N, C-alpha and C positions, 0 to 999 in steps of 0.2 A: 519415656520417649526415646527414640533411636537417634544415635548420633549421625553426623553427616557421613562418616566413613562407613557405618553399617548400612545406611541407605544406598550408597554407591555399590557396596558389595552385593546387596540384595538385587539391585537393578541389573547386574551383570550375570546373574544366575539364569540359564536358559529355561524357558517354560517347558514343562513335561506334560504330555497328554495322558489320557487314561491308559494307554498301552505302554507307557514308560519310555517313549522315545521323545527326544528333544525336537521341538519345532524349529525348522530352519527357515529364515526369512529370505536367504539368498538362494538362487537357483544353482545347484552344483554344476550344471552343464555350462554355466557362464564362465567358469574358471578353466575349462578345458580348451586349450588353444587348438585352432584348426590346423591340420597338417598342411604344410606349405606345398606339398605335391598334389593335393586333391584337385585344385583348380587346373593345374597343368596337365594332370593325367586325363581329366575330362576333355579338355581341349584337344589333346593329342589323339585320344580315342575317336573323337568326332572327325578329325582331319583324316585319320587312317580309314575311317568308314567311307568318307567322301572319295578318297583315292581309289578304294576298292570298287565303289560304284562306277567311277569313271572308267576303270580298267575293264569291268564287266561290260559296260556299254560299248567300248571300242571292240571288244572281242565279238560281241553279237553283231556289230556293224560289219566287221570283217567277214564273219561267217555268212552274212547275207548279201555280199557283193556279187554282182554278175561278172562274167568273164570279160576281159578287155576286148576280145573279138566281137562280142555282142554290143558292148558299150560304145566302141569306136567303129562300128560297122558302117563303112561309107556307102555300101550298096543299099542301105535302108534310109539314106538321107533323101528327103523329098519334101516339097512344099505342101502344106496342108490344103486339102481340097475345099474346105469350107470352115466357117467359124465353129460349127459343131465338131468337125474333125480335129480342128486345132485344140479345142477344149478337152476333147477326149484323149488326145495325145499327151497333153500336159498332165492331166490327172493320172492317166495310166502309167506314163513313164516315170513320174515322180514316185508313184507307188512301187513300181518294179525296181527302179534304180536309186531308191532313197539312200541306201548304204553307200553306193558309189558317189552320190552327191555329197555325203558327209565328208568323205575323204577329199573331194574337190575343195570343199570349204577349208578343211584342215591344211591342204596344200597351199592355198592362198594365204592363210595365216602364217605358215612357216616362211613363205616367200617375203611377206612384209617384215617379219622379224629379222630375217637374215639381211635384208637390204637396208635396215635401219640400225646403225651401230649403237645409238643411245638406247633404243628399245632392247637390243640384244644384251647390252651391259646391265640394264635394269632387270631383265628377266633372269640373267645369270646370278645377279645379286640376291634376288628373291629365292631362287632355287637353292643356292648354297646356304643361305640363312635358314631356310626350312629344313635342309638336310642336317645342319648343325643342331637345330632344335630337336629333331628326331633322335639324333645321336646322343644328345644330352638327356633324352627322355622327358623333356619339358621341365627340367629342374632349374632352379635359380642359378645364376652365374655371378661371380664376384669380379668387379672391375674397379681398380683403384680403391679397394677397401669397401666398396659399396655393393650391396647385394641387389641384383636385378632379377625380378621374377619373370615368369613367362608372359604375363600381361604387359609388363613394361617392354619386354623384348619385341612383342608384336607391334606395340605403338612405335617404337624406334624404327622397326622395319617399314611400317607404313609411311612414316615421316621422311624416310630416305627414298623409298620406291616410288611413291606417288609423284613427287617432283621430277624424278627421272623419266617416268612414263609421259607426263605432261610435256616436258621439254622435248621428248622424242616424237611428239605429235601423235600420241596414242589415240586421241579423239578423232582426228582426221583419218587415221589408219582404220579405226573401227568402222567408220562410215564407208570407206573405200572397200573394205572387205565385204560388207553387207551388199553394197551396190554391185561389185564384181561377181559375187556369188550368185545373186539373184539373176543377173544378166546371163551368165554362163549357163546356169541351170535351165532358165526359160528358153534360151536358144537351142540347147541340146534337146530338151523335151519337146520343143515345137517342131523341129525338123527331122527327128528320128521317128520314122513310121513304126507303128506297132507291129509286132510279130504275131500274125494270126494263128500260127502253130503253137504259140506259147500258151500252156494251160492256164497261166495266171492272167491272160489277157481277157479282161471282162468287157473291153470296149472294142473288140474286133468287129469287122464288118460282117453283118448277117445278111445273107442273100435270101430273099423271100421268093418262093416259087409262085408263079401266077396260078390262080385257081379258076378253072372254067366251070361255070354253072350252066348246066343244060336246061 
């Protein structure tokens, strides 16, 4: 019979398979720590991608804008002749001047931000915080001996920015911007007559010649 010490020593010997390799019960990948910068790099890459898409969108909108002379042509202002003419004006002008209307919307947004000090402070706080995160490349920072990762930084940013925006009346500002933008765009598109010489005018007046049948 084997003694207790011999049984313990036997139980601690790793099992060996037919190929001579020891069977491991634990997954070796579990002991590999995740790099702290992996999550931060992914979030920063996604943010950079979104910013590049926004920049590309603005560049395309700027390239598609009509001249100010055509957009603010007072000689083309006229009341619609009928409901059909009014509908064709709105559809056609929005199609032709959609890039100009985008910058009208952005102008109203900038106006609301400038005239609201709390919103301006909140926006500056968010932009400066994001710039610092970009500068730090999404890495963790240490404050008072405590390490704060990118996820915690974003949470702190939201906890500070959201109350600032709510206190500054961001909800009412959003509805005002939407209402003002729709009103301005509809008024402009309704009273600006279509340019029949414009090749993009698919709603121009078509004169039908009378046909006499003998």
